[in-house]
C-alpha positions in Angstrom: -8.1 46.7 -2.8 -5.2 44.4 -2.8 -1.9 45.8 -1.7 0.9 46.2 -4.3 2.3 42.7 -5.2 -0.8 41.0 -3.8 -2.9 38.9 -6.1 -6.5 39.8 -6.3 -9.0 37.3 -4.9 -11.1 35.3 -7.3 -14.2 35.9 -5.2 -14.8 32.2 -4.7 -14.0 29.3 -2.4 -11.1 27.0 -2.9 -13.5 24.0 -2.9 -15.1 25.4 -6.1 -12.0 24.7 -8.1 -10.0 21.5 -7.9 -6.9 20.2 -9.8 -7.5 17.0 -11.7 -4.8 17.2 -14.4 -5.4 14.8 -17.3 -8.7 13.6 -15.8 -10.5 16.8 -16.7 -9.7 16.1 -20.4 -11.9 13.0 -20.3 -14.4 14.2 -17.7 -15.0 18.0 -18.2 -16.8 19.9 -15.5 -19.7 20.7 -17.8 -20.4 16.9 -18.3 -20.1 16.3 -14.5 -22.6 19.1 -13.9 -25.0 17.5 -16.4 -24.7 14.0 -14.9 -25.1 15.3 -11.3 -28.3 17.2 -12.4 -29.6 14.2 -14.3 -29.2 12.0 -11.2 -31.0 14.5 -9.0 -27.9 15.2 -6.9 -27.8 19.0 -7.4 -27.9 20.6 -3.9 -30.0 23.5 -2.9 -27.6 24.8 -0.2 -23.9 25.5 -0.4 -21.7 22.8 1.2 -18.0 22.4 1.7 -18.3 19.3 -0.5 -21.0 19.9 -3.1 -22.0 16.8 -5.2 -20.0 17.8 -8.2 -16.8 18.2 -6.1 -17.5 14.8 -4.6 -17.6 13.2 -8.1 -14.1 14.5 -8.7 -13.0 13.5 -5.2 -14.1 9.9 -5.9 -12.0 10.0 -9.1 -9.0 11.3 -7.2 -9.5 8.7 -4.5 -9.3 6.0 -7.1 -6.3 7.6 -8.7 -4.5 7.8 -5.4 -5.5 4.4 -4.0 -3.9 3.8 -0.6 -4.1 7.5 0.5 -6.5 8.5 3.2 -9.5 10.7 2.5 -8.0 13.9 3.9 -4.7 13.3 2.1 -6.6 12.9 -1.2 -8.4 16.2 -0.5 -5.0 17.9 0.1 -3.6 16.5 -3.1 -6.5 17.8 -5.1 -6.1 21.3 -3.9 -2.4 21.8 -3.1 -1.6 23.2 -6.5 -4.4 25.8 -6.1 -3.6 26.7 -2.5 -0.2 28.1 -3.7 -2.0 30.5 -6.0 -3.8 32.1 -3.0 -6.7 33.6 -5.0 -9.5 32.8 -2.6 -11.6 35.0 -0.3 -11.7 32.4 2.5 -9.2 29.8 3.4 -10.4 26.3 2.6 -10.5 23.7 5.4 -9.8 20.2 4.4 -12.9 18.1 5.2 -12.6 15.5 7.8 -12.8 11.8 6.9 -16.3 11.6 8.4 -17.5 14.6 6.4 -16.1 13.1 3.2 -17.8 9.7 4.0 -21.1 11.5 4.5 -20.7 13.4 1.2 -20.0 10.1 -0.7 -23.1 8.5 0.8 -25.2 11.5 -0.3 -23.8 11.2 -3.8 -24.4 7.5 -4.1 -23.2 5.3 -7.0 -25.6 6.5 -9.7 -23.7 9.6 -10.9 -20.5 7.5 -11.3 -22.4 4.8 -13.1 -24.1 7.3 -15.5 -20.8 9.0 -16.1 -19.2 5.7 -17.0 -22.0 4.8 -19.4 -21.7 8.2 -21.0 -17.9 8.4 -21.4 -16.5 4.9 -21.4 -16.8 3.7 -25.0 -14.4 1.8 -27.3 -11.6 4.2 -28.2 -9.8 2.4 -31.1 -9.9 4.1 -34.5 -9.5 2.3 -37.8 -5.8 3.0 -37.6 -5.2 1.7 -34.1 -2.6 -1.1 -34.2 -3.6 -4.4 -32.5 -7.3 -3.5 -32.1 -8.7 -5.2 -35.2 -8.8 -8.6 -36.9 -9.8 -8.0 -40.5 -13.2 -6.1 -40.2 -13.8 -6.9 -36.5 -13.1 -4.9 -33.4 -11.5 -7.3 -30.9 -13.4 -7.4 -27.6 -13.2 -9.8 -24.6 -15.6 -10.4 -21.7 -14.6 -11.7 -18.3 -15.2 -11.3 -14.6 -13.2 -10.8 -11.4 -13.7 -10.1 -7.7 -12.6 -7.3 -5.4 -12.0 -7.6 -1.7 -14.1 -5.1 0.3 -13.9 -4.0 3.9 -15.1 -6.5 6.5 -18.2 -4.6 7.7 -21.6 -6.1 8.5 -23.3 -4.2 5.7 -20.7 -5.5 3.1 -20.7 -9.0 4.5 -24.5 -9.3 4.4 -24.9 -7.8 0.9 -21.9 -9.2 -0.9 -21.0 -12.4 1.0 -17.6 -14.0 1.2 -15.9 -17.0 -0.2 -15.0 -20.1 1.8 -11.4 -20.4 2.8 -9.1 -23.2 1.6 -7.2 -23.0 5.0 -9.7 -24.8 7.1 -11.5 -21.7 8.1 -15.2 -21.3 7.5 -15.0 -17.8 6.1 -12.3 -15.8 4.3 -11.1 -12.5 5.7 -13.0 -10.2 3.4 -16.3 -10.1 1.6 -16.0 -9.8 -2.1 -17.9 -8.0 -4.9 -18.1 -9.6 -8.3 -17.5 -7.5 -11.5 -18.0 -8.5 -15.1 -16.7 -6.3 -17.9 -16.2 -5.8 -21.6 -12.7 -4.7 -22.7 -11.4 -3.5 -26.1 -8.4 -5.8 -26.5 -6.2 -3.5 -28.5 -6.5 -0.5 -26.1 -7.5 -2.1 -22.8 -10.5 0.3 -22.6 -13.2 -1.0 -20.3 -16.5 0.0 -21.9 -19.2 -2.0 -20.1 -19.3 -3.2 -16.5 -21.8 -4.7 -14.0 -21.4 -5.5 -10.3 -23.1 -7.9 -8.0 -22.8 -10.0 -4.8 -20.3 -12.9 -4.8 -23.2 -15.4 -5.1 -24.1 -14.0 -8.5 -22.0 -15.8 -11.1 -20.3 -13.7 -13.7 -22.4 -15.5 -16.3 -25.4 -13.9 -14.7 -23.9 -10.4 -14.9 -22.9 -10.7 -18.6 -26.4 -10.1 -20.1 -26.3 -6.5 -18.6 -23.2 -5.8 -20.8 -24.6 -7.0 -24.1 -26.3 -3.7 -25.0 -22.8 -2.4 -25.7 -22.2 -4.9 -28.5 -22.9 -4.3 -32.2 -22.1 -5.6 -35.6 -18.4 -5.5 -36.4 -17.4 -6.7 -32.9 -15.7 -10.1 -32.4 -16.4 -11.0 -28.7 -14.0 -13.6 -27.2 -14.8 -15.5 -24.0 -13.2 -18.3 -21.9 -14.9 -21.5 -20.7 -16.3 -19.8 -17.6 -18.7 -17.7 -19.7 -20.7 -20.1 -21.8 -24.2 -21.3 -22.2 -26.7 -21.6 -25.0 -29.0 -18.8 -23.9 -26.0 -16.4 -23.4 -24.7 -17.4 -26.8 -28.0 -16.6 -28.4 -28.3 -13.3 -26.6 -24.8 -12.2 -27.5 -25.0 -13.2 -31.1 -28.4 -11.5 -31.3 -26.7 -8.2 -31.0 -25.2 -8.6 -34.4 -21.7 -9.2 -32.9 -19.7 -12.2 -33.9 -18.4 -14.6 -31.2 -15.3 -16.7 -30.6 -15.7 -18.6 -27.3 -13.8 -21.5 -25.8 -16.0 -24.3 -24.6 -15.5 -27.3 -22.3 -14.4 -30.7 -23.6 -17.6 -32.4 -22.5 -19.9 -30.4 -24.8 -21.2 -32.5 -27.6 -20.3 -31.0 -31.0 -21.2 -33.3 -33.8 -19.3 -32.8 -37.1 -21.8 -31.8 -39.8 -19.2 -30.7 -42.4 -15.4 -30.6 -42.3 -13.6 -27.7 -44.0 -10.2 -27.7 -45.7 -8.6 -25.6 -42.9 -9.3 -28.4 -40.3 -12.3 -26.7 -38.7 -15.8 -28.2 -39.0 -19.4 -27.1 -39.0 -21.4 -28.3 -35.9 -24.5 -27.4 -33.9 -25.3 -26.4 -30.3 -28.6 -26.8 -28.6 -30.3 -25.7 -25.4 -29.8 -27.9 -22.3 -33.4 -29.2 -22.6 -33.0 -30.0 -26.2 -29.9 -32.0 -26.1 -31.5 -35.3 -27.0 -34.1 -34.4 -29.6 -32.1 -31.4 -31.0 -35.2 -29.8 -32.5 -33.8 -26.2 -32.6 -30.0 -26.5 -33.3 -27.9 -23.4 -33.9 -25.0 -23.7 -36.3 -21.5 -23.0 -35.1 -18.0 -23.6 -36.5 -15.5 -25.5 -34.3 -11.8 -24.9 -34.2 -9.7 -27.4 -32.2 -6.0 -27.2 -31.5 -3.4 -28.1 -28.9 -0.7 -26.0 -27.2 2.3 -27.1 -25.1 4.6 -30.1 -25.2 3.6 -33.7 -25.8 3.8 -34.4 -22.0 1.9 -31.3 -21.0 -0.4 -30.2 -23.8 -3.7 -28.3 -23.5 -6.6 -28.9 -25.9 -8.5 -25.8 -27.0 -12.0 -26.1 -28.4 -13.4 -22.8 -29.9 -16.8 -22.2 -31.4 -17.6 -19.2 -33.5 -20.4 -17.6 -35.4 -18.1 -17.1 -38.4 -19.1 -20.3 -40.2 -17.3 -19.4 -43.5 -13.6 -20.4 -43.2 -12.7 -18.0 -46.0 -13.7 -15.1 -43.8 -11.6 -16.3 -40.9 -9.3 -19.3 -41.3 -8.9 -21.7 -38.4 -5.2 -21.0 -37.9 -5.8 -17.3 -37.7 -8.7 -17.8 -35.2 -6.5 -20.0 -33.0 -3.8 -17.4 -32.9 -6.3 -14.6 -32.4 -8.1 -16.2 -29.5 -5.1 -15.6 -27.2 -5.8 -11.9 -27.5 -8.5 -12.6 -25.0 -5.8 -12.5 -22.3 -5.7 -8.7 -22.8 -8.7 -8.5 -20.5 -6.7 -10.3 -17.8 -3.9 -7.8 -18.2 -6.5 -5.0 -18.0 -8.0 -6.2 -14.8 -4.4 -6.6 -13.4 -3.7 -2.9 -14.3 -6.8 -1.9 -12.3 -6.4 -4.1 -9.3 -2.6 -4.3 -8.9 -1.0 -1.2 -10.4 -3.8 1.4 -10.0 -5.3 -0.1 -6.8 -2.1 -1.2 -5.2 -0.7 -4.6 -4.0 -3.4 -6.7 -2.2 -6.0 -4.1 -2.9 -9.0 -3.9 -0.5 -11.6 -1.3 -1.5 -12.1 1.3 1.2 -15.9 1.7 1.1 -17.8 0.5 4.2 -21.2 0.2 2.6 -22.5 -1.6 -0.6 -23.5 1.7 -2.4 -20.0 3.1 -1.7 -18.4 -0.1 -3.1 -20.3 0.2 -6.3 -19.4 3.9 -6.5 -15.7 3.1 -5.9 -15.8 0.3 -8.6 -17.0 2.8 -11.2 -14.5 5.4 -10.0 -11.7 2.9 -10.6 -13.0 2.1 -14.0 -13.5 5.7 -14.9 -9.9 6.6 -14.0 -8.5 3.6 -15.8 -10.5 4.5 -18.9 -9.2 8.1 -18.7 -5.6 6.8 -18.5 -6.1 4.4 -21.4 -7.7 7.1 -23.5 -4.6 9.3 -23.0 -2.3 6.4 -23.8 -4.3 5.7 -27.0 -4.0 9.3 -28.0 -0.3 9.4 -27.4 0.2 6.1 -29.2 -1.7 7.4 -32.2 0.5 10.6 -32.4 3.7 8.5 -32.2 2.4 5.8 -34.6 2.7 3.1 -32.0 0.6 0.2 -30.7 -0.9 1.3 -27.4 0.5 -1.8 -25.8 4.0 -0.3 -26.3 3.2 2.5 -23.8 3.7 1.8 -20.1 0.5 1.9 -18.0 2.5 2.3 -14.8 4.5 5.2 -16.2 1.2 6.9 -17.4 -0.3 6.4 -14.0 2.7 8.1 -12.3 2.5 11.0 -14.7 -1.2 11.5 -14.1 -0.7 11.5 -10.3 2.0 14.1 -10.7 -0.2 16.3 -12.9 -3.0 16.3 -10.4 -0.8 17.8 -7.7 1.1 20.2 -10.0 -1.5 22.0 -12.0 -4.7 23.8 -11.5 -7.5 22.6 -13.7 -11.1 23.5 -14.5 -13.8 24.3 -12.0 -16.3 21.6 -11.2 -18.9 24.3 -10.9 -20.8 25.5 -14.0 -18.6 27.6 -16.3 -19.4 31.3 -15.9 -20.3 33.3 -19.0 -17.5 35.2 -20.6 -13.8 34.9 -19.9 -12.6 34.6 -16.3 -9.4 36.6 -15.9 -8.5 34.6 -12.7 -9.0 31.2 -14.2 -5.9 29.0 -13.8 
């Protein structure tokens, strides 16, 4: 029996409950349990770091980028240790133990959790997320530096250096993503070695497209086959193309745009199977330093989307650049180098970063909706700081299966 003034023990281990603050709102323990079981990571024997706890640890690791493994574990549990409702004191796992637990978990549970949770979040009333009847989406790619280990170097490769060296300091992983422009929510992603061009990763993202989406892309992501595959999803496209692409004028419209055709590379001379596109051309900048933009779109009727509106709209594509900067610079930290020593860990960490970013953006969208604001008016950096404080200040749900009936000791 506890002495007077002493809090009764919960009868569990501290590692069975962790504090994740706002993250548990988006990734509830029941869903984590389901994903862990679906991926075959449920463990038969009790461990200090069971698989479901490791999922939350990876999320916390990607929320507190720059902190060591053991410090992340302390941050997860410090709010709970003060409650002192545990039969046995919890020993913070060593860096080596956490590394082994991450390798046992692998990337699949994080990837499945991302596919399950990370969807577009804009509603019909979300400011800045729509153009007429279309949800605005952008596609792009980026690279992340990864630790200079033999496994990472062999699998991912590294770019050449522009400073006279044969190799750069770090191997790099390539990532392609779809982002909802109005909310910065990443809702599709694919990873690969540096030798795989982002254009080759994009097809893996197209299953997330659907009618009612307007997909914008820059010149680096073009190609007849990719255009056909993306438009085949029912989504509409607005892509910038290079100046050397031949776009014959078939019909000129009153708004200055014109109907044209694109063909496969092997059909450029005979043009036996042309695909109709509408072309919008415009320039930006001063006379001495102007940039010519050539856009092609599947929206061939100018009444549905006038050329001037599409020209102004295209620059919403830069929202994906801002999104990637949020992840790499603000969330990850200045000059981010991922911490994973092995390719599976790198993939796991990439999805962890994307999951945490999506959770923060989901919270921001919810707050913006309540205040009647455009989500862009809410500071990502401030939201990140608040989320970090909440993780260390409040006890949240258990990552273990929820017990039947009310738990009088649940915090």
